[in-house]
C-alpha positions as CSV (number, residue, x, y, z in Angstrom):
1,M,65.3,-135.5,123.3
2,N,68.0,-136.5,120.8
3,V,70.1,-133.5,119.7
4,W,69.5,-134.4,116.0
5,K,65.7,-134.1,116.5
6,V,66.2,-130.6,117.9
7,V,68.6,-129.7,115.0
8,A,66.1,-131.1,112.4
9,L,63.2,-129.1,113.9
10,A,65.2,-125.9,114.3
11,S,66.6,-126.1,110.7
12,T,63.2,-126.8,109.2
13,S,61.6,-124.0,111.2
14,A,64.4,-121.6,110.1
15,F,63.9,-122.6,106.5
16,V,60.2,-122.0,106.7
17,L,60.7,-118.7,108.4
18,S,63.3,-117.7,105.8
19,V,61.1,-118.5,102.9
20,G,58.2,-116.8,104.5
21,Y,60.2,-113.7,105.1
22,Q,61.5,-113.7,101.5
23,A,57.9,-114.1,100.2
24,A,56.7,-111.3,102.4
25,S,59.4,-108.9,101.3
26,A,59.6,-109.8,97.7
27,N,61.3,-107.3,95.5
28,T,58.6,-105.2,93.9
29,A,60.8,-102.4,92.5
30,D,59.7,-103.4,89.0
31,S,56.0,-103.1,89.9
32,H,53.9,-100.4,88.5
33,P,50.8,-99.2,90.3
34,G,47.9,-101.5,89.6
35,S,50.0,-104.3,88.3
36,V,51.6,-107.4,89.8
37,A,54.7,-107.4,87.7
38,G,57.0,-107.9,90.7
39,D,59.7,-110.4,91.2
40,F,57.6,-113.6,91.4
41,H,60.2,-116.1,90.0
42,R,61.8,-116.2,93.5
43,M,58.4,-116.9,95.1
44,H,57.8,-119.8,92.6
45,A,61.2,-121.2,93.4
46,A,60.4,-120.9,97.1
47,V,57.2,-122.9,96.7
48,D,59.1,-125.5,94.8
49,S,61.7,-125.7,97.6
50,L,59.0,-125.9,100.2
51,R,57.4,-128.8,98.4
52,A,60.7,-130.6,98.1
53,A,61.3,-130.0,101.9
54,R,57.8,-131.4,102.6
55,E,58.6,-134.5,100.6
56,H,61.8,-135.1,102.6
57,L,60.0,-134.7,105.8
58,L,57.2,-137.0,104.8
59,H,59.7,-139.7,103.9
60,S,61.9,-139.3,106.9
61,E,62.1,-141.8,109.7
62,H,59.8,-142.1,112.7
63,N,57.8,-139.0,113.9
64,H,60.0,-138.8,117.1
65,G,57.4,-137.3,119.4
66,G,55.6,-135.2,116.9
67,W,58.4,-133.0,115.6
68,R,58.1,-134.3,112.0
69,E,54.3,-133.9,112.0
70,R,54.6,-130.3,113.3
71,A,57.3,-129.5,110.7
72,V,55.1,-130.9,107.9
73,E,52.2,-128.7,109.1
74,S,54.4,-125.6,109.2
75,T,55.6,-126.3,105.7
76,D,52.1,-126.8,104.5
77,R,51.1,-123.4,105.9
78,A,54.2,-121.8,104.3
79,I,53.3,-123.3,100.9
80,H,49.7,-122.1,101.3
81,E,50.7,-118.6,102.3
82,T,53.3,-118.3,99.4
83,E,50.7,-119.5,96.9
84,E,48.2,-116.9,98.3
85,A,50.9,-114.2,97.8
86,L,51.4,-115.4,94.2
87,N,47.6,-115.1,93.6
88,W,47.3,-111.7,95.2
89,N,46.0,-108.9,93.1
90,P,46.3,-105.3,94.4
């Protein structure tokens, strides 16, 4: 396997994990019981970044043994989970 394929897959995975972690541990210090007034602007920015990353992956070169397809699927899951978090009501 070409070293650049490994680097691309690893960096995409790290990005998805980082965004997922940030979405999961979003700052809710401003929240009041019963409200969802937390820090959602970062989560919206994360969704935008994930969508941009997905577009880059979709328009990259050959699939190279499935790495690109797996990265797109992981990014789709991250987008879905972040959108679910934004729609969550306690």
